[in-house]
Phi, psi and omega in degrees: 000136180299148177291132180258122181303147179299136180085353181281129182255122177276122179300146176267105182267016179089181181295145178284136181291142180285147179303136183280145178283155177304136180287137177286152179279183184299329180272007177089356179277154180251129182294138175244017180296138180292148176294161180305128180233022183279191180297153178292134179213159182227141183236128177250140173248109180263112184247000184233144185253013175286153181303315183287345176265349179279320186295321185306310182292323180296316181291314180292323177298320178292317177298319180297317179301322177296338177266005181082015181270139177291128185242132177231135181230126180251117183259120183225156183048227186290346174297342180294340176298338182293328181246011177273118187298338181272347185239335188289350174279341189239032176295144186249155173238128185229152176282336184297126179075006181247089185287350180266001185289123173216163186240114178304328183298333184292340179296340178287334180282314181205122179307133181106331182292338180293346180259357182276128179293139179288141178302138181297329182297339181296336179295342180270352181291134181307137177069004179293322179295321177297319180294314182295323179295315180297321178296316180295319180297321180295318178299317178295321178294324177295330178272004179064035175266128182297156174289170188303308179303318179291328179292322177298316175303316182296314180298317179301312181295330181276356176102015178290145177262121183237140184223150176257141178286125181298319180301311180293319178305313178290319181298324182270005179054043180273164172236158186299332177298340180284343185271150173302138182301343178284349179285122187282336181179166177259114188232162178276166178299324178298317176304314182292325177300321176294316183295325187269013178302129179082002182266155165285132183249129179236122179261125182246000000 
């Protein structure tokens, strides 16, 4: 059992549920098929095209590859902008709709301000999105995090499997030449469900 720090109180969440028995099928039989026992893998579903929503899957995917874990990434809806060669250089970061946005730099003016969320209305100020995007890119650069196109190159070279959603691809009238060469194919959601069998699935 792990060491519990002195004074740490473990919340009481009630009795632990007993493991459930396998559910019977329609004919009353119980499946005895073995659980997935293949190599460890992780699957990301990227559904948003904002700069701050692109990085989580890219960073976690890169970390997983470094641990020898098989990585699959499915880009769907606005997430397809991450692997679209005409858009992935220009992903934006905005204050609008982002209630968690705060600026560490403000702590230099007055301690505590770095934790205060920025007013949503500031997102409507002209050029604010450009400023916020530039600021985030600078912070990433200072931490030596590659920009999005370079990150996609890095993941491709490291062996990540990347796919474009066929529904979104057709809806946006895209052609395969629009996609980063590391994208292995344009597949359906059903195809990705098959590919991600046995994987940890993370929706971004």
